C-alpha positions in Angstrom: 0.0 0.0 0.0 1.6 3.2 -1.1 0.9 6.8 -0.2 0.2 7.4 -3.9 -2.5 4.6 -4.1 -4.3 6.0 -1.0 -4.1 9.5 -2.5 -5.5 8.4 -5.8 -8.2 6.3 -4.1 -9.2 9.3 -2.1 -9.5 11.5 -5.3 -6.3 13.4 -4.5 -3.2 14.1 -6.5 -0.9 11.1 -6.4 1.6 12.4 -3.9 -0.7 14.3 -1.6 -0.8 11.7 1.3 3.0 11.5 1.2 3.2 15.2 1.5 1.0 15.1 4.6 2.9 12.2 6.2 6.2 13.9 5.6 4.9 17.1 7.1 5.3 19.2 4.0 1.6 19.8 4.1 1.2 21.2 7.6 -2.6 21.6 7.9 -4.5 19.5 5.4 -8.2 20.5 5.2 -10.9 18.6 6.9 -12.3 17.5 3.6 -8.9 16.0 2.6 -8.6 14.2 5.9 -12.2 12.9 5.6 -11.5 11.5 2.2 -8.4 9.7 3.5 -10.3 8.3 6.5 -13.0 7.0 4.2 -10.4 5.2 2.0 -8.7 3.7 5.1 -12.0 2.7 6.7 -11.3 4.7 9.9 -12.9 7.6 11.6 -11.8 11.1 11.1 -11.0 11.0 14.9 -8.4 8.3 14.2 -6.8 10.3 11.4 -6.6 13.5 13.5 -6.1 12.2 17.1 -5.2 8.6 16.7 -8.2 7.5 18.8 -9.9 4.2 18.0 -8.8 1.1 16.1 -6.1 1.1 13.5 -7.2 0.2 10.0 -7.0 -3.4 8.9 -4.4 -3.4 6.1 -6.1 -6.2 4.2 -9.4 -4.2 4.2 -7.6 -1.1 3.1 -6.0 -2.9 0.2 -9.3 -4.3 -1.0 -11.0 -0.8 -0.8 -8.1 0.8 -2.7 -8.2 -1.9 -5.4 -12.0 -1.5 -5.7 -11.7 2.3 -6.1 -8.9 2.0 -8.6 -11.0 -0.4 -10.7 -14.0 1.9 -10.4 -11.9 4.9 -11.6 -10.6 2.8 -14.5 -14.1 1.8 -15.5 -15.3 5.4 -15.3 -12.4 6.6 -17.5 -12.9 3.9 -20.0 -16.7 4.6 -20.2 -16.1 8.4 -20.6 -13.8 7.8 -23.6 
């Protein structure tokens, strides 16, 4: 699971999650954090404060793959 795949699954630019994790984006918007939380299957509270259960990596991988396949289908259908 890469930062890029999570970023793209959340509808963000490919490197956005990496920039947040590295601290180069100091204050990501609540909207961006909510999108990342949705992809990871965790609460916004977990993303911001670290409260609650950590995401299950296997579930995250499945969600990211499903979203990637959905984006690919949408792109193909639009062409």
